[in-house]
N, C-alpha and C positions, 0 to 999 in steps of 0.2 A: 449549434446547437448540439451537435455530436461532435466528440472526441474519438479521434483515431489514434489509438496508442500503439507505435510500432514494436515490433517483437527485437530483441537484441539476440542478434548471434555472433559468436567468436568461433574460432575454429578448437571447439571441443569435441571430444571422443562422442558426448553425447547426442543422440536425434532432435534438433530441435524445432520448436511449433515456429512456423514462419508466417503466417497470417496475423492480420492485424487484430487487437481486440478496439472493441465498441463502445462506447459509455454513452450514455444521453446526459448532458451536461447539466442540465437542470433538473434536478429530483422532481421539483413539483409538476412540470411537464410531463415527466413519466408517469407520474401517479394520476393526472388526469389523464395520459390516453390509456392506463390500465383501468380507468374507470375508477379509483380507490378514493375515497372524499374523506375519511374518517382516520385518526391515528391508529384506531384499531383495525381497521380494515387494511393499512399499508404495513403493520408488524405483522400480521396473521398470511400477508401473502406470500407466495413463494419468490418472490423476487424483492423481498425485502432488503436480502443482504445484498443482492446486485444494487439496488437502488443507492444504500449507505454506502459502498465500495464507489460507487459512482460520485456522490458527493463529497467523499472524504478525498478521493482523488484531484478532484477540482481544487480544495482546500488546499492540499498538500502543495500541488503545481502551483498556486497562486501565492503562499505565502515563501515558500523555499525558492521560486524561480530557478530552476539548475541550467546548466549549462546546454544539458540533453536529458531526456527524461523517456524509457522504454517500459515494455514487461519483458519477462523472460517463462521459457517453460518449456519442456521437453516432454516428448512422444511417452517416457515413462512414467511421466506424471509430477515432477519435482516442478514449483512456479514460483514467480514473485512478481507480485502485483506493480512494482515499481523498481525499476533501475533507474536510479538518479546520478547523472555526473555534475558535479561542481567543483571547480578550481583542480583541477586534476586528481580529483578523489572519487570513490564508488561507494554510493550508499543504497541499500536495499530498502523498501518499506512494503511492510504486508499488511493489510488491510483485514481487521477481523468485526465481526458484528458479532461479540461475545463480551460477557461480563469479566470473565479472565483468561485472556490468550494465554497457550504456553509453544513453548519451543517445539517445531514441531520437524521430523524428519526432513521434508521439503524446506525448512529452513535453513537447517544445518548443510545442507547441500548447495542452497544458492551462495552462503557464505563462504563455503570453501572453493566450490568453479567458479562463481563469479570475483572471488578475491576482494570480497566488502570489506570497506572500513567501519562500517556500523550499519546494524539493520535494525531499523525502529518497526514496532511491530503499534499500528494506530488501531485504537478501539475505542468504544462509547465511554469508556469509567472514566473514574475522576482521580485515578492513583498513579503516577509514575512508578515504574520497577522495574528492576532487570530481570531477564529471564536466562542470562547466560554471558558468558564471555563476548563482547561486543553488539549483545542483541539485549533490548530496553521496550519493555510496552510503555507506550504514550497515548493519553489522552489525545481525542482530537480537539479538545475544546482547548489543549496548550498554545495550539494554533493560533485563535484569536486573542489568546494573552500576548501575542509578539514573539513567540520563543522559537520562531523557525531555524534561527543557527544553532541553536542548543539541540533542537528536538531532531533535526537530520543531518547537519553538517559538519557536526563536532560531535563526537562520542562523550559523552555524560560523564561527570566525574563519580555517579554513583554505578556507574558497572564495571564488573570484577574484571 
């Protein structure tokens, strides 16, 4: 019912968060616990983004089936929702409950400090598009279409 995502720490110069992140694996259960019964109540609740992030993370992990999964955060504010290891490569995932996500300073820091092969920004939209070198905005619905290999584990052809 609960997913405990462990932090990733390496011997980096930055102070890193070492406490695990906790998610309710079933967003319907979370909504019931919060007393939310309609879409309007869910979308207007302060935990709507947290709920969607947990839902997305469960779908990503189920589709990608990484060798290992962690989150990463520093005490200075840089963070990455998922750091996935698959076949000896590193992939970052940032989950955004926004219509048009953009590349953020935190994402740039994660790309550099974690030496990511690719960073996928998962969002509720419908269009896949590049956000920068090795960074792509990817609709969560792409997972349902069975595109997990090109989604996270291989940099897409349309990325610069």
